[in-house]
Each structure stands twice: as C-alpha cells, then as structure tokens.
C-alpha positions in Angstrom: 0.0 0.3 -0.2 1.1 3.5 -0.9 1.8 6.0 1.5 -0.7 8.4 0.2 -3.5 5.7 1.0 -2.3 5.4 4.8 -2.7 9.2 4.9 -6.3 8.6 3.6 -7.2 6.1 6.3 -5.7 7.9 9.3 -8.8 10.7 9.3 -11.1 7.7 9.2 -9.5 5.9 12.0 -9.6 9.1 14.2 -13.3 9.5 13.4 -14.0 5.8 14.6 -12.0 6.2 17.6 -13.9 9.6 18.6 -17.2 7.9 17.9 -16.5 4.7 20.1 -15.1 7.0 22.9 -18.8 9.1 22.6 -20.6 5.9 22.9 -18.4 4.8 26.0 -19.1 8.1 27.7 -22.9 8.0 26.8 -23.1 4.5 28.3 -20.8 5.4 31.6 -23.4 8.3 32.1 -26.5 6.1 31.6 -25.1 3.6 34.2 -24.5 6.5 36.6 -27.7 7.9 36.1 -29.3 4.6 36.8 -27.1 4.0 39.8 -28.0 7.7 41.2 -31.7 6.8 40.7 -31.4 3.4 42.5 -29.5 5.3 45.4 -32.3 8.0 45.5 -35.0 5.0 45.6 -33.0 3.5 48.5 -32.7 6.7 50.4 -36.6 7.4 49.9 -37.3 3.8 51.1 -34.8 4.0 54.0 -36.6 7.3 55.2 -40.1 5.7 54.9 -38.9 2.7 56.8 -37.3 4.7 59.3 -40.5 6.8 59.8 -42.6 3.6 60.0 -40.2 2.1 62.6 -40.6 5.2 64.7 -44.4 5.0 64.3 -44.5 1.4 65.3 -42.3 2.0 68.1 -44.4 4.8 69.4 -47.5 2.7 69.0 -45.9 -0.4 70.7 -44.8 2.2 73.6 -48.5 3.3 74.1 -49.8 -0.2 73.7 -47.3 -1.0 76.7 -48.4 1.9 78.8 -52.0 0.8 78.1 -51.2 -2.7 79.3 -49.5 -1.5 82.4 -52.3 0.5 83.3 -54.7 -2.6 82.8 -52.0 -4.5 84.8 -52.3 -2.1 87.6 -56.0 -2.1 87.4 -56.2 -5.7 87.5 -53.9 -5.8 90.5 -56.0 -3.7 92.5 -58.8 -5.8 91.7 -57.3 -8.9 92.7 -56.1 -7.2 96.1 -60.0 -6.0 96.5 -61.2 -9.5 95.8 -58.7 -10.9 98.1 -59.8 -8.8 100.8 -63.4 -9.8 100.0 -62.8 -13.4 99.9 -61.0 -13.0 103.2 -63.8 -11.1 104.9 -66.2 -13.9 103.2 -64.1 -16.5 105.0 -64.2 -14.8 108.4 -68.0 -14.5 108.2 -68.2 -18.1 107.2 -66.1 -19.1 109.9 -68.0 -16.9 112.3 -71.4 -18.6 111.2 -69.7 -22.2 111.2 -68.9 -21.5 114.8 -72.1 -20.3 116.3 -73.0 -23.1 118.5 -75.7 -23.7 120.9 -75.1 -22.8 124.5 -72.0 -25.0 125.8 -72.5 -26.9 128.8 -71.5 -25.2 132.2 -67.7 -25.4 132.5 -67.5 -23.2 135.8 -65.4 -25.2 138.5 -67.9 -26.8 141.0 -65.6 -27.1 143.9 -67.4 -30.0 145.6 -67.6 -32.1 142.6 -63.8 -31.4 141.9 -63.0 -32.4 145.6 -65.0 -35.7 145.1 -63.1 -36.5 141.7 -59.9 -35.8 143.4 -60.5 -37.9 146.5 -62.0 -41.0 144.0 -59.0 -40.7 142.0 -56.2 -40.8 144.7 -58.3 -43.7 146.2 -57.5 -45.7 142.9 -54.0 -44.0 142.8 -51.1 -46.6 141.9 -53.6 -49.3 141.6 -52.7 -52.4 139.3 -54.4 -51.6 135.9 -56.6 -54.3 134.4 -56.1 -54.1 130.8 -59.1 -53.6 128.2 -57.3 -55.3 125.5 -54.8 -58.1 124.3 -52.2 -55.6 123.1 -48.6 -56.8 124.2 -46.4 -54.7 121.7 -43.9 -52.3 122.4 -41.5 -50.0 120.2 -38.4 -51.6 119.2 -36.8 -48.6 117.2 -37.8 -45.9 114.8 -38.2 -47.7 111.3 -38.3 -44.7 109.2 -38.6 -40.8 109.3 -40.2 -38.5 106.9 -39.9 -34.8 107.0 -43.0 -33.3 105.5 -42.7 -29.7 105.5 -42.0 -26.6 107.6 -45.3 -24.8 108.7 -46.3 -22.1 111.2 -44.7 -21.5 114.6 -41.7 -23.1 116.2 -44.0 -24.8 118.5 -47.4 -26.5 117.5 -49.3 -29.8 117.1 -50.5 -31.7 114.1 -52.2 -35.1 113.9 -55.1 -37.2 112.6 -57.9 -38.7 114.3 -56.2 -41.6 116.6 -59.6 -43.7 116.3 -61.5 -42.9 113.4 -60.7 -43.5 109.7 -60.6 -40.0 108.4 -57.5 -38.8 106.5 -58.1 -35.3 107.8 -54.9 -33.5 109.1 -55.6 -31.2 112.3 -53.1 -28.6 112.8 -52.7 -26.5 116.0 -50.2 -23.5 115.2 -48.7 -22.1 118.2 -49.2 -22.7 121.9 -52.2 -20.6 122.8 -54.9 -20.0 120.1 -58.6 -20.5 119.5 -58.3 -21.8 115.5 -57.8 -25.2 114.3 -56.5 -25.7 110.7 -58.3 -28.8 109.0 -56.6 -30.1 105.6 -58.8 -32.9 103.8 -56.0 -35.1 103.3 -52.1 -35.3 103.6 -51.6 -34.4 100.2 -53.1 -31.0 100.3 -51.2 -30.3 103.6 -47.8 -31.3 102.0 -48.3 -29.3 98.8 -50.0 -26.1 99.8 -48.1 -23.8 102.3 -51.1 -21.3 102.7 -53.6 -21.8 105.1 -56.3 -20.6 102.5 -56.5 -24.1 101.4 -57.5 -25.4 105.0 -60.9 -25.2 106.6 -60.9 -23.3 110.1 -62.6 -24.4 113.2 -62.9 -21.4 115.7 -63.1 -22.9 119.1 -65.6 -21.6 121.9 -62.6 -21.3 124.4 -58.8 -20.8 123.3 -56.5 -23.8 124.0 -53.1 -23.6 125.9 -50.2 -25.9 125.4 -49.8 -28.7 122.7 -51.2 -31.7 124.5 -54.4 -31.9 122.4 -55.9 -34.9 120.8 -58.4 -35.8 118.0 -60.2 -39.2 118.7 -63.0 -40.7 117.3 -64.6 -37.7 115.9 -64.0 -35.6 118.9 -61.4 -33.0 119.8 -59.9 -33.1 123.3 -58.3 -30.0 124.2 -56.8 -28.2 127.1 -58.1 -25.0 128.3 -56.7 -22.9 131.3 -58.8 -20.9 133.6 -57.0 -19.3 136.4 -55.0 -21.8 138.4 -57.1 -24.8 137.0 -57.1 -27.0 133.7 -60.1 -28.0 132.0 -60.4 -31.1 129.3 -62.8 -29.8 126.6 -64.6 -32.4 124.5 -65.5 -31.0 121.4 -67.6 -32.4 118.6 -66.0 -32.0 115.2 -69.0 -32.9 113.2 -71.4 -30.2 114.5 -69.0 -27.8 116.2 -70.3 -28.0 119.7 -68.9 -28.7 123.1 -70.0 -31.9 124.3 -68.6 -32.1 127.5 -66.0 -30.5 129.9 -64.4 -31.3 133.0 -61.9 -29.7 135.6 -58.8 -31.9 135.8 -58.7 -33.3 139.1 -55.2 -32.6 140.1 -54.0 -29.8 142.4 -51.1 -27.3 141.7 -50.3 -28.3 138.4 -46.9 -27.5 136.6 -45.6 -28.1 133.3 -45.4 -31.6 132.6 -42.1 -31.6 130.4 -39.1 -29.7 131.5 -38.2 -28.7 127.8 -41.9 -27.8 127.0 -42.9 -25.3 129.6 -46.3 -24.4 127.8 -47.9 -27.8 128.2 -49.7 -28.8 131.5 -51.6 -31.8 130.2 -50.8 -34.0 127.4 -53.9 -36.0 126.1 -52.6 -39.3 124.6 -54.3 -42.3 122.8 -53.5 -45.9 122.6 -54.9 -49.2 122.0 -56.5 -48.9 125.3 -58.2 -45.7 125.0 -57.5 -42.3 126.4 -54.6 -41.2 128.9 -53.8 -37.8 130.4 -50.2 -37.1 131.3 -49.3 -34.3 133.7 -47.3 -33.3 136.8 -48.1 -31.5 140.3 -45.8 -29.9 142.8 -46.6 -32.6 145.1 -44.1 -34.7 143.1 -42.6 -32.0 140.9 -39.7 -34.2 139.8 -41.5 -36.9 138.4 -44.4 -37.2 135.8 -48.0 -38.5 136.5 -50.3 -40.6 134.3 -54.0 -41.1 134.5 -56.5 -43.1 132.5 -59.4 -41.2 131.0 -62.7 -42.1 130.4 -63.5 -40.5 126.7 -67.4 -40.4 127.2 -67.5 -38.7 130.6 -64.0 -37.2 131.0 -63.8 -39.1 134.4 -60.2 -40.1 136.0 -60.7 -43.7 136.2 -57.1 -44.3 137.8 -53.9 -42.5 138.5 -50.0 -43.5 138.7 -46.9 -42.0 139.9 -44.2 -42.7 137.3 -40.5 -42.8 138.0 -39.8 -40.9 134.8 -38.4 -37.4 135.7 -39.7 -34.1 134.1 -36.0 -32.9 133.8 -34.9 -32.6 129.8 -38.5 -34.4 129.0 -39.6 -32.8 125.9 -42.7 -35.1 125.1 -44.5 -38.4 125.8 -47.0 -40.7 124.5 -48.5 -44.1 125.4 -48.3 -47.5 123.5 -50.2 -50.6 124.9 -50.6 -49.1 128.2 -47.0 -48.3 128.6 -45.8 -44.5 129.1 -42.8 -43.7 126.9 -41.2 -40.4 127.9 -39.0 -38.7 125.4 -35.9 -36.8 126.5 -33.3 -34.4 125.0 -31.0 -31.7 126.2 -31.4 -27.8 126.2 -28.6 -27.9 123.3 -30.1 -29.8 120.6 -29.2 -33.3 120.1 -30.8 -36.6 119.5 -34.2 -37.1 121.2 -34.5 -40.5 122.8 -37.1 -42.8 124.7 -35.1 -43.0 128.2 -37.8 -43.9 130.7 -40.9 -46.6 130.1 -43.6 -47.0 132.5 -46.1 -50.0 131.9 -49.2 -49.6 134.0 -49.8 -53.5 133.8 -46.5 -54.3 135.2 -45.5 -56.7 132.0 -42.9 -54.5 130.7 -39.9 -53.9 133.1 -38.1 -50.7 132.5 -34.8 -52.5 132.3 -36.1 -54.4 129.6 -37.4 -51.8 127.5 -35.7 -50.9 124.1 -33.8 -47.6 124.3 -35.3 -45.8 121.2 -33.5 -43.0 119.4 -35.4 -40.3 117.2 -33.1 -38.7 114.4 -32.4 -35.3 115.4 -32.7 -32.6 113.0 -33.4 -29.2 114.3 -34.2 -28.5 117.7 -36.6 -30.0 120.4 -40.1 -31.5 119.8 -42.8 -29.5 120.8 -45.2 -32.5 120.6 -45.4 -36.0 119.7 -48.8 -37.7 118.9 -48.7 -41.4 118.5 -51.3 -43.1 116.3 -52.3 -46.5 117.2 -54.1 -47.5 114.0 -51.1 -46.5 112.2 -48.2 -47.4 114.5 -46.4 -44.0 113.8 -45.7 -40.7 115.7 -46.5 -37.2 114.2 -44.0 -34.9 115.6 -43.6 -31.1 115.7 -39.7 -30.1 115.8 -39.0 -26.4 115.4 -41.6 -25.6 112.8 -41.0 -28.7 111.0 -43.7 -31.6 110.7 -42.2 -35.2 110.9 -43.5 -38.4 110.8 -42.0 -41.5 112.7 -42.7 -44.7 111.6 -42.1 -47.4 114.5 -41.0 -50.9 114.6 -42.9 -53.0 117.0 -42.0 -56.0 118.9 -43.9 -58.2 121.7 -43.0 -57.3 125.2 -41.7 -60.6 126.0 -39.2 -60.4 123.0 -37.7 -57.2 124.1 
C-alpha cells in the first residue's frame, strides 16, 4: 500500500475512535444516572422505613403503657377480691362456729374435791387391761420430714381412732383456731392456710397436748390456776362435755416444753392424761381418762423425771417419755412405765429419734398407724415405729 493511502485512512480511524469514545461516555453516563436513581430510591425507602419504625415504636410504647395501666387495675381488683374473700371466709367461720349454749364449765368445788378423792383412792393400783395388746416399740423404722409450717411450736395429728384422713393443725401454744386439711396431700403441697378449713373453738387452747379421737377434739383450756379438758364435737362444732382436771397445783409436765400442762394421749387401750404436780414435781404422773365422761379412772406416779423431757406418748398401756437436752441433740425414749407391769423398765428398748432441728414441741402416737406425728422447730415429721412383743424385747 502506498503512503498516500495510509494518509487517507488516518482521518477515518480518528473519526471511528471518537465515535466509540462518545458511545462509551454515553454508556457510563447512563449507568451513573441509573445508579443515582437507585441510590435515591434506597434513600427514600430508608427514610420511609425509619418513619414507619418510629411510628411502630411509638405505637408499641402506647400499647405497653395501656397494658401497664390494665395490669395495675387488675392487680387492684385482685387485691380487692382477696380482701373480700378473706372477709367472706371470716364471716363463714363465724357462722360455722355459732354453737348452741355450751355446757356449764364453771368449777364446781364439791364435784372437783370428790373427783380428786376418788382418783387418789385408786392411785397406783394395778391396771386391768382392756385389750390384749402386748406390743412395744423396738426402734424408729423410718423418718419423713413433710414440710415447715407455722410457728416453732405446735401440734399436728390425725384422728387416732377413726378412719378419717383429715389433718388437724394447731399452730402455736395458745390460740382458738384449728386448721383442717382434707388429706395429707393438701397439707404437704400447699403452704397457705387458704387451702384449709378453719374451726374456731369456743375457748382458746393452751399448750400442745391436745388430741383428736373418734370424731372429737379433746383440748386443754386454762381457767385461772385450774385446767379443763374440753370435749368438742368436730361434726356439729359443739362442746359435748368439759371437766376440771382433778389435780392440784399443776406444773408443766415436760421440762423442755414449759407451755404444756396436760398431754392427752391415745393408744390401743383408750385415752390417757400425762401431767405433773408440785406434790411430786420431779416426776411425771399418768392418768387413765374415760373418753365418754372425761372422768379419771385411775392415776399413777411414774418414776420418769420431768427434767429434760420434751414429750411423751402411750403405747399398749406403757408410757414412753422422750428426753433431750437444752442444746439440740438426738431425742430418745429413756423412761418407760407400763401400768400393767408386764414390761420392766430395764427390758425396754432405748429408742432414738433422728435429731434434725431443735426440740419436739409435740409427739402424737397413732395406734392405728403405728407412727408418731411430731412437730420439731416448725417442721412436721412422721416417725414410723418398728414394734415387737414385750416378752421379746
């Protein structure tokens, strides 16, 4: 190709390069414009989303404030309802405890002197057993801590003679209201007394020596220097009978439980009363009690000392006294007195109760279940007993 032809092609190539450069610039401008449009759309959408999020936040805050106001209103209604329910329960308890006029429980001095004289005539006589029960405690087979309920001192028990599964709770050592749970399950699971029925007694009790026996509550009332055993029908909420306990100058029966003056106990033979007097202030006394008339059938002076005693119960006509020390340690049956004379004190087993907390304020033996319901520093405990024949111990 000649030189002149090359010179002719140079302008054509320059024009082609300028055209391509122009097209490329136009393409870049179009892409930049499209990108700017997208950035603008994103900015608009972001602003809209921020506005919507702010509006939603304000809406949620308003809903939360309304919910808080509704919660406060509901809490106020619940508290008001609880107050009304408590008032209704008190009114129901009041209506339930409106009894016919109870029998006269004033102290008849002549009758009391006669009862004391009759009891003293039969004091320390040999006891004629009513049953063929010949068992005694060999050991504590098992221990079960159910819960902690109420005061450090109190009493809980079942009916020692009937088949009822109700749990009766005496909270404290001086009160007039008994809590009744329908079964062991309700007593174990629920800590509030709202789940329990309430029995308001016509007279306040004293101590922790009370007993539920054959549908009746036998509890101790203090009237001046004397003490009364009140027989209260649990079905119709009435006082069936009452009797001044025929013992003079009574003192606390247990050295470690100064609030208990009479311990009413039940075993296979019936009802017993455990007490102490100034006449023999070092030792514990025992009496056989007629559950129908509340008369004292027979009385005994036992060799069991009051000092360091924390509780006692009767098994097959034998008094078992539980001892401890003022510093918490293991409780133990250290003195046994058999009214029939078939079990010598030296032949009785030395029974230990596992010590957990403090001192037992009450120990109630159930002859039909062969176990002891105990109250230890506010804890409710069941001791299941291993029994043996007296001649095998």
